[in-house]
C-alpha positions, 0 to 999 in steps of 0.5 A: 500499499503507499502512503498515500492509500493510508493517508485517504484510509486514516481520513476515512477512519475520521470521516467515520468517527466524527459522523457517527459522534453526529448521530450519538449527539442527535441521536441523545437532544432527541430521547430528552425531548421524546422525555420532556414530553414525557414529564409535560403529558402527563402533567396536563393530564394528571391536571397541573399548571405548568409554565407551558401550559398555565396560561392556554384553554383547557380545549388547547390543552386537552390538543395538545394532549393529543398532540404529545400522544401522538409524538411519543406512538 
């Protein structure tokens, strides 16, 4: 194998590692968003007021409950 081929192999490995790192960051963010939605949904179904739902009407809250349930599924 030539030196140029080895350099290209190393670049490919580095690109793969960077791609995997970015994918892990995206997955962690997605899981956090889902946990936050589950927590908010649980609070809304129990009738607790949160900062997000304090100024919302009951019909809007019920729509949000349906939307959060669909997003989680």
